[in-house]
N, CA and C atoms as an extended XYZ file, in Angstrom:
387
Properties=species:S:1:pos:R:3:atomname:S:1:resname:S:1:resid:I:1 pbc="F F F"
N        -8.122      -13.615        3.502 N   UNK     1
C        -7.371      -13.042        2.311 CA  UNK     1
C        -6.123      -13.429        2.266 C   UNK     1
N        -5.474      -14.118        3.410 N   UNK     2
C        -3.957      -14.487        3.352 CA  UNK     2
C        -3.846      -15.927        2.881 C   UNK     2
N        -3.073      -16.511        2.464 N   UNK     3
C        -3.053      -17.711        1.490 CA  UNK     3
C        -3.057      -18.796        2.779 C   UNK     3
N        -3.809      -19.745        2.341 N   UNK     4
C        -4.298      -20.999        3.370 CA  UNK     4
C        -2.861      -21.694        2.994 C   UNK     4
N        -2.748      -22.496        3.960 N   UNK     5
C        -1.305      -23.214        4.185 CA  UNK     5
C        -0.062      -22.609        4.718 C   UNK     5
N        -0.190      -21.257        4.853 N   UNK     6
C         0.953      -20.687        5.470 CA  UNK     6
C         0.748      -20.652        6.891 C   UNK     6
N         1.559      -21.201        7.568 N   UNK     7
C         1.170      -20.936        9.065 CA  UNK     7
C         0.922      -19.595        9.861 C   UNK     7
N        -0.373      -19.411       10.402 N   UNK     8
C        -0.330      -18.070       11.259 CA  UNK     8
C         0.813      -17.698       11.746 C   UNK     8
N         1.416      -18.452       12.662 N   UNK     9
C         2.538      -17.949       13.250 CA  UNK     9
C         3.224      -17.228       12.312 C   UNK     9
N         4.172      -17.711       11.143 N   UNK    10
C         4.685      -16.946        9.925 CA  UNK    10
C         4.329      -15.643        9.451 C   UNK    10
N         3.091      -15.535        9.473 N   UNK    11
C         2.541      -14.288        9.175 CA  UNK    11
C         2.885      -13.572       10.107 C   UNK    11
N         2.325      -13.957       11.223 N   UNK    12
C         2.726      -12.729       12.822 CA  UNK    12
C         4.101      -12.248       12.899 C   UNK    12
N         5.356      -13.483       12.279 N   UNK    13
C         6.420      -13.134       12.750 CA  UNK    13
C         6.737      -12.107       11.240 C   UNK    13
N         6.499      -12.003       10.291 N   UNK    14
C         6.572      -11.365        9.508 CA  UNK    14
C         6.276      -10.382        9.564 C   UNK    14
N         4.995       -9.845        9.910 N   UNK    15
C         4.249       -9.092       10.302 CA  UNK    15
C         5.236       -7.873       11.524 C   UNK    15
N         5.620       -8.578       12.816 N   UNK    16
C         6.111       -8.176       13.936 CA  UNK    16
C         7.254       -7.388       13.383 C   UNK    16
N         8.105       -8.359       12.554 N   UNK    17
C         9.654       -7.898       12.203 CA  UNK    17
C         9.349       -6.667       11.417 C   UNK    17
N         8.644       -6.570       10.400 N   UNK    18
C         8.164       -5.429        9.646 CA  UNK    18
C         8.085       -4.093       10.465 C   UNK    18
N         7.143       -3.962       11.417 N   UNK    19
C         6.276       -3.365       12.102 CA  UNK    19
C         7.689       -2.583       13.111 C   UNK    19
N         8.502       -3.579       13.688 N   UNK    20
C         9.451       -3.154       14.077 CA  UNK    20
C        10.722       -2.738       13.670 C   UNK    20
N        10.795       -2.614       12.321 N   UNK    21
C        11.907       -2.330       11.650 CA  UNK    21
C        13.389       -2.879       11.308 C   UNK    21
N        12.686       -4.363       11.650 N   UNK    22
C        13.930       -5.538       11.250 CA  UNK    22
C        13.780       -6.138       10.073 C   UNK    22
N        12.815       -5.549        9.208 N   UNK    23
C        12.545       -6.154        7.859 CA  UNK    23
C        11.761       -4.989        7.069 C   UNK    23
N        12.314       -4.647        6.121 N   UNK    24
C        11.971       -3.713        5.196 CA  UNK    24
C        10.615       -4.246        4.253 C   UNK    24
N        10.946       -5.853        3.629 N   UNK    25
C         9.998       -6.469        3.151 CA  UNK    25
C         8.842       -7.237        3.925 C   UNK    25
N         7.689       -7.110        3.642 N   UNK    26
C         6.820       -8.134        4.146 CA  UNK    26
C         6.323       -9.054        3.054 C   UNK    26
N         6.861      -10.488        3.617 N   UNK    27
C         6.794      -11.266        2.659 CA  UNK    27
C         5.365      -12.273        3.174 C   UNK    27
N         4.417      -12.226        2.769 N   UNK    28
C         3.249      -12.830        3.108 CA  UNK    28
C         2.227      -12.727        1.840 C   UNK    28
N         2.397      -14.193        1.603 N   UNK    29
C         1.367      -14.599        0.464 CA  UNK    29
C         0.094      -14.241        0.479 C   UNK    29
N        -0.547      -13.300       -0.524 N   UNK    30
C        -1.531      -12.843       -0.538 CA  UNK    30
C        -2.482      -13.758       -1.557 C   UNK    30
N        -3.833      -13.926       -1.235 N   UNK    31
C        -4.811      -14.458       -2.368 CA  UNK    31
C        -5.656      -13.329       -2.783 C   UNK    31
N        -5.131      -12.860       -4.210 N   UNK    32
C        -5.847      -11.476       -4.844 CA  UNK    32
C        -7.254      -11.997       -4.989 C   UNK    32
N        -7.821      -13.223       -4.739 N   UNK    33
C        -9.355      -13.236       -5.117 CA  UNK    33
C        -9.917      -12.130       -4.125 C   UNK    33
N        -9.247      -11.953       -3.175 N   UNK    34
C       -10.114      -10.854       -2.126 CA  UNK    34
C       -10.668       -9.575       -2.877 C   UNK    34
N       -10.183       -9.260       -4.084 N   UNK    35
C       -10.915       -8.070       -4.827 CA  UNK    35
C       -11.822       -8.805       -5.434 C   UNK    35
N       -12.513       -7.659       -5.617 N   UNK    36
C       -14.276       -7.988       -5.844 CA  UNK    36
C       -14.467       -7.719       -7.383 C   UNK    36
N       -13.661       -7.270       -7.999 N   UNK    37
C       -13.425       -6.814       -9.613 CA  UNK    37
C       -12.321       -7.171      -10.288 C   UNK    37
N       -12.488       -7.597      -11.353 N   UNK    38
C       -10.648       -7.577      -12.428 CA  UNK    38
C       -10.315       -6.535      -12.105 C   UNK    38
N       -10.592       -5.117      -11.757 N   UNK    39
C        -9.821       -3.827      -11.749 CA  UNK    39
C        -9.131       -3.654      -10.617 C   UNK    39
N       -10.216       -4.259       -9.403 N   UNK    40
C        -9.760       -4.022       -8.358 CA  UNK    40
C        -8.247       -4.911       -7.898 C   UNK    40
N        -7.929       -6.134       -8.610 N   UNK    41
C        -7.659       -7.108       -8.562 CA  UNK    41
C        -5.980       -6.426       -9.227 C   UNK    41
N        -6.419       -5.932      -10.692 N   UNK    42
C        -4.879       -5.642      -11.251 CA  UNK    42
C        -4.321       -4.521      -10.234 C   UNK    42
N        -5.226       -3.578       -9.455 N   UNK    43
C        -4.528       -2.411       -8.892 CA  UNK    43
C        -3.933       -2.907       -7.661 C   UNK    43
N        -4.441       -4.410       -7.179 N   UNK    44
C        -3.759       -4.696       -6.067 CA  UNK    44
C        -2.339       -5.262       -6.644 C   UNK    44
N        -2.278       -5.923       -7.804 N   UNK    45
C        -0.990       -6.629       -8.343 CA  UNK    45
C        -0.016       -5.453       -8.571 C   UNK    45
N        -0.672       -4.403       -9.054 N   UNK    46
C         0.011       -3.085       -8.987 CA  UNK    46
C         1.066       -2.430       -7.978 C   UNK    46
N         0.045       -2.724       -6.887 N   UNK    47
C         0.530       -2.149       -5.636 CA  UNK    47
C         1.662       -2.996       -5.053 C   UNK    47
N         1.619       -4.304       -5.177 N   UNK    48
C         2.137       -5.040       -4.747 CA  UNK    48
C         3.551       -5.034       -5.640 C   UNK    48
N         3.651       -4.844       -6.503 N   UNK    49
C         5.088       -4.416       -7.535 CA  UNK    49
C         5.900       -2.959       -6.899 C   UNK    49
N         5.124       -2.311       -5.963 N   UNK    50
C         5.777       -1.031       -5.576 CA  UNK    50
C         6.440       -1.494       -4.143 C   UNK    50
N         7.975       -1.504       -4.209 N   UNK    51
C         8.661       -2.066       -3.021 CA  UNK    51
C         8.921       -0.916       -2.263 C   UNK    51
N         9.306       -1.784       -0.845 N   UNK    52
C         9.680       -0.995        0.077 CA  UNK    52
C        10.424        0.158       -0.042 C   UNK    52
N         9.998        1.727        0.162 N   UNK    53
C        11.110        2.542        0.248 CA  UNK    53
C        10.767        3.467       -1.069 C   UNK    53
N         9.838        2.935       -1.705 N   UNK    54
C         9.233        3.416       -2.867 CA  UNK    54
C         7.933        4.036       -2.789 C   UNK    54
N         7.335        4.589       -3.731 N   UNK    55
C         6.000        5.552       -3.541 CA  UNK    55
C         5.709        5.307       -4.996 C   UNK    55
N         4.207        5.852       -4.913 N   UNK    56
C         3.763        5.969       -6.287 CA  UNK    56
C         2.476        6.423       -6.051 C   UNK    56
N         1.885        7.453       -7.243 N   UNK    57
C         0.379        7.872       -7.094 CA  UNK    57
C        -0.614        7.249       -7.855 C   UNK    57
N        -1.694        7.977       -7.111 N   UNK    58
C        -2.689        7.472       -8.050 CA  UNK    58
C        -2.939        7.277       -9.483 C   UNK    58
N        -2.470        8.331      -10.111 N   UNK    59
C        -2.395        8.454      -11.609 CA  UNK    59
C        -1.210        7.780      -12.082 C   UNK    59
N        -0.285        7.289      -11.531 N   UNK    60
C         0.899        6.147      -11.971 CA  UNK    60
C         0.183        4.954      -11.992 C   UNK    60
N        -0.641        4.541      -10.544 N   UNK    61
C        -1.160        3.248      -10.884 CA  UNK    61
C        -1.989        2.882      -11.748 C   UNK    61
N        -2.834        4.064      -11.902 N   UNK    62
C        -3.852        4.111      -13.198 CA  UNK    62
C        -3.143        3.617      -14.416 C   UNK    62
N        -1.582        4.105      -14.742 N   UNK    63
C        -1.077        4.191      -16.003 CA  UNK    63
C        -0.636        2.559      -15.989 C   UNK    63
N        -0.229        2.396      -14.759 N   UNK    64
C         0.248        0.769      -14.606 CA  UNK    64
C        -0.621       -0.400      -15.137 C   UNK    64
N        -2.001        0.057      -14.554 N   UNK    65
C        -3.110       -0.878      -14.789 CA  UNK    65
C        -3.810       -0.721      -16.345 C   UNK    65
N        -2.930        0.277      -17.127 N   UNK    66
C        -3.546        0.195      -18.426 CA  UNK    66
C        -5.025        1.227      -18.535 C   UNK    66
N        -5.190        2.086      -17.280 N   UNK    67
C        -6.316        3.112      -17.812 CA  UNK    67
C        -5.827        4.431      -16.919 C   UNK    67
N        -5.157        5.050      -18.122 N   UNK    68
C        -4.271        6.094      -17.614 CA  UNK    68
C        -5.409        7.319      -17.002 C   UNK    68
N        -6.775        7.258      -17.353 N   UNK    69
C        -7.374        8.276      -16.861 CA  UNK    69
C        -8.475        7.682      -15.612 C   UNK    69
N        -7.971        6.715      -15.170 N   UNK    70
C        -8.828        6.109      -14.058 CA  UNK    70
C        -7.884        6.238      -12.688 C   UNK    70
N        -7.612        7.787      -12.218 N   UNK    71
C        -6.934        7.829      -11.016 CA  UNK    71
C        -7.906        7.852      -10.089 C   UNK    71
N        -9.247        8.399      -10.253 N   UNK    72
C       -10.090        8.412       -8.868 CA  UNK    72
C       -10.554        6.821       -8.607 C   UNK    72
N       -10.636        6.226       -9.863 N   UNK    73
C       -11.197        4.607       -9.372 CA  UNK    73
C        -9.849        3.923       -8.917 C   UNK    73
N        -8.837        4.379       -9.429 N   UNK    74
C        -7.742        3.533       -8.435 CA  UNK    74
C        -7.612        4.054       -7.128 C   UNK    74
N        -8.134        5.169       -7.108 N   UNK    75
C        -8.011        5.590       -5.458 CA  UNK    75
C        -9.544        4.831       -4.383 C   UNK    75
N       -10.309        4.898       -5.327 N   UNK    76
C       -11.730        3.722       -4.785 CA  UNK    76
C       -11.105        2.469       -4.296 C   UNK    76
N       -10.308        1.822       -5.406 N   UNK    77
C        -9.821        0.450       -5.178 CA  UNK    77
C        -8.868        0.334       -4.243 C   UNK    77
N        -7.881        1.196       -4.103 N   UNK    78
C        -6.924        1.270       -2.559 CA  UNK    78
C        -7.573        1.474       -1.673 C   UNK    78
N        -9.041        2.400       -1.368 N   UNK    79
C        -9.458        2.371       -0.454 CA  UNK    79
C       -10.323        1.550       -0.022 C   UNK    79
N       -10.639        0.381       -0.999 N   UNK    80
C       -11.294       -0.896       -0.145 CA  UNK    80
C       -10.541       -2.028       -0.009 C   UNK    80
N        -9.046       -1.787       -0.071 N   UNK    81
C        -7.985       -2.508       -0.057 CA  UNK    81
C        -8.293       -3.207        1.440 C   UNK    81
N        -8.721       -4.547        1.672 N   UNK    82
C        -8.911       -5.162        3.344 CA  UNK    82
C        -7.634       -5.479        3.813 C   UNK    82
N        -6.832       -5.345        3.590 N   UNK    83
C        -5.282       -6.027        4.335 CA  UNK    83
C        -4.262       -5.357        3.617 C   UNK    83
N        -4.772       -3.674        4.356 N   UNK    84
C        -3.995       -2.567        4.077 CA  UNK    84
C        -2.429       -2.339        3.877 C   UNK    84
N        -1.776       -3.367        4.933 N   UNK    85
C        -0.336       -3.123        5.070 CA  UNK    85
C         0.721       -4.157        3.986 C   UNK    85
N        -0.246       -5.347        4.246 N   UNK    86
C         0.510       -6.533        3.220 CA  UNK    86
C         0.108       -6.290        1.637 C   UNK    86
N        -0.984       -5.432        1.067 N   UNK    87
C        -1.050       -5.179        0.115 CA  UNK    87
C        -1.102       -3.662        0.476 C   UNK    87
N         0.560       -2.841       -0.228 N   UNK    88
C         0.609       -1.674        0.907 CA  UNK    88
C         0.358       -0.737       -0.107 C   UNK    88
N        -0.851       -0.156        0.178 N   UNK    89
C        -1.731        1.093       -0.198 CA  UNK    89
C        -1.258        2.078        0.429 C   UNK    89
N        -0.293        1.890        1.669 N   UNK    90
C         0.543        3.648        2.418 CA  UNK    90
C         1.583        3.892        1.610 C   UNK    90
N         1.810        3.140        0.238 N   UNK    91
C         2.871        3.607       -0.499 CA  UNK    91
C         2.401        4.638       -1.594 C   UNK    91
N         0.840        4.853       -1.353 N   UNK    92
C         0.359        5.402       -2.729 CA  UNK    92
C         0.088        7.223       -2.071 C   UNK    92
N         0.723        8.082       -2.860 N   UNK    93
C         0.691        9.214       -2.510 CA  UNK    93
C        -0.201       10.348       -3.426 C   UNK    93
N        -0.397       11.638       -2.969 N   UNK    94
C        -0.870       12.397       -4.388 CA  UNK    94
C         0.180       12.980       -5.264 C   UNK    94
N        -0.358       13.009       -6.658 N   UNK    95
C         0.478       13.302       -7.604 CA  UNK    95
C         1.667       14.253       -7.057 C   UNK    95
N         1.325       15.219       -6.077 N   UNK    96
C         2.192       16.342       -5.463 CA  UNK    96
C         3.174       15.831       -4.375 C   UNK    96
N         3.081       14.052       -4.035 N   UNK    97
C         3.810       14.056       -3.207 CA  UNK    97
C         2.810       13.968       -1.614 C   UNK    97
N         1.838       14.613       -1.464 N   UNK    98
C         1.144       14.704       -0.202 CA  UNK    98
C         0.513       13.513        0.130 C   UNK    98
N         0.356       13.304        1.502 N   UNK    99
C        -0.674       11.965        1.934 CA  UNK    99
C        -2.213       12.189        1.421 C   UNK    99
N        -2.570       11.241        1.221 N   UNK   100
C        -4.216       11.157        1.021 CA  UNK   100
C        -4.649        9.973        1.807 C   UNK   100
N        -5.834        9.701        1.946 N   UNK   101
C        -6.426        8.346        2.632 CA  UNK   101
C        -5.659        7.311        2.951 C   UNK   101
N        -6.215        7.230        4.292 N   UNK   102
C        -5.498        5.758        4.340 CA  UNK   102
C        -6.323        5.044        5.858 C   UNK   102
N        -7.036        3.955        5.548 N   UNK   103
C        -7.958        3.318        6.430 CA  UNK   103
C        -7.770        3.499        7.838 C   UNK   103
N        -6.189        3.732        8.066 N   UNK   104
C        -5.339        3.646        9.586 CA  UNK   104
C        -5.237        5.080       10.182 C   UNK   104
N        -5.404        6.226        9.198 N   UNK   105
C        -5.297        7.739        9.536 CA  UNK   105
C        -3.927        7.817        8.520 C   UNK   105
N        -3.758        9.183        8.416 N   UNK   106
C        -2.549        9.208        7.496 CA  UNK   106
C        -1.061        9.615        8.700 C   UNK   106
N        -1.583        9.613       10.036 N   UNK   107
C        -0.331        9.591       10.878 CA  UNK   107
C         0.637        8.349       10.847 C   UNK   107
N        -0.543        7.363       10.654 N   UNK   108
C        -0.094        5.910       10.772 CA  UNK   108
C         0.615        5.576        9.264 C   UNK   108
N        -0.217        6.122        7.912 N   UNK   109
C         0.697        6.193        7.078 CA  UNK   109
C         2.032        6.586        6.744 C   UNK   109
N         2.131        8.046        7.574 N   UNK   110
C         3.322        8.688        7.468 CA  UNK   110
C         4.662        7.624        8.064 C   UNK   110
N         4.271        7.180        9.352 N   UNK   111
C         4.908        6.185       10.163 CA  UNK   111
C         5.451        5.012        9.064 C   UNK   111
N         4.688        4.573        8.738 N   UNK   112
C         5.038        3.405        7.648 CA  UNK   112
C         6.052        3.858        6.719 C   UNK   112
N         5.833        4.820        6.071 N   UNK   113
C         6.347        5.163        4.807 CA  UNK   113
C         7.781        5.391        5.955 C   UNK   113
N         8.074        5.905        6.737 N   UNK   114
C         9.488        6.246        7.250 CA  UNK   114
C        10.021        5.273        7.848 C   UNK   114
N         9.280        4.345        8.380 N   UNK   115
C         9.567        3.034        8.879 CA  UNK   115
C        10.730        2.266        7.247 C   UNK   115
N         9.944        2.526        6.258 N   UNK   116
C        10.581        1.853        5.201 CA  UNK   116
C        11.901        2.841        4.391 C   UNK   116
N        11.718        4.335        5.315 N   UNK   117
C        12.785        4.802        4.769 CA  UNK   117
C        12.780        5.961        3.619 C   UNK   117
N        11.186        6.114        3.474 N   UNK   118
C        10.736        7.303        2.732 CA  UNK   118
C        10.870        8.580        3.184 C   UNK   118
N        11.365        9.517        2.777 N   UNK   119
C        11.307       10.902        3.123 CA  UNK   119
C        10.186       11.433        2.766 C   UNK   119
N         9.767       12.528        3.453 N   UNK   120
C         8.603       13.352        2.855 CA  UNK   120
C         8.936       14.033        2.051 C   UNK   120
N         7.844       14.072        0.901 N   UNK   121
C         8.098       14.647       -0.857 CA  UNK   121
C         7.235       15.787       -0.873 C   UNK   121
N         6.378       16.241        0.359 N   UNK   122
C         5.722       17.362        0.151 CA  UNK   122
C         5.954       17.973        1.396 C   UNK   122
N         6.169       19.562        1.080 N   UNK   123
C         6.183       20.675        2.290 CA  UNK   123
C         5.069       20.152        3.437 C   UNK   123
N         3.816       19.703        3.285 N   UNK   124
C         2.891       19.531        3.855 CA  UNK   124
C         2.599       18.497        4.534 C   UNK   124
N         3.281       17.612        4.524 N   UNK   125
C         3.442       16.095        5.308 CA  UNK   125
C         3.250       16.362        6.585 C   UNK   125
N         3.880       17.394        7.651 N   UNK   126
C         3.602       17.498        8.354 CA  UNK   126
C         2.721       18.254        9.066 C   UNK   126
N         2.425       18.666        8.421 N   UNK   127
C         0.948       19.390        8.498 CA  UNK   127
C        -0.240       18.542        8.436 C   UNK   127
N        -0.287       17.757        7.697 N   UNK   128
C        -1.377       16.425        7.416 CA  UNK   128
C        -1.660       15.358        8.266 C   UNK   128
N        -0.237       15.670        9.045 N   UNK   129
C        -0.710       14.219       10.116 CA  UNK   129
C        -1.106       14.700       11.368 C   UNK   129
């Protein structure tokens, strides 16, 4: 799902720097043909616009893709994201700021957000992980 032509070592270097806190931005080219539907592609494109240190909600993503009543469908698309850190689904929170599903577990989602400088936005973050 990563763009051909980019050396694998470059991908690994970028990922390593990100995970070690040496880089807030994970600039790895992505082939969005990984999306199974045009809706999923729109959701993944919207996720890629959420910058490190920022978060969004499922409802805000639904609005961003022009489907303001489709927050559950957005959640399903986010849940099907096959490259979860590169297409940053960890930046999606519930509308109240709470942590919700993440393929690698909520503790890892919270850790990635903290790595990017995001502070808990819900009183129950610590209880959720």
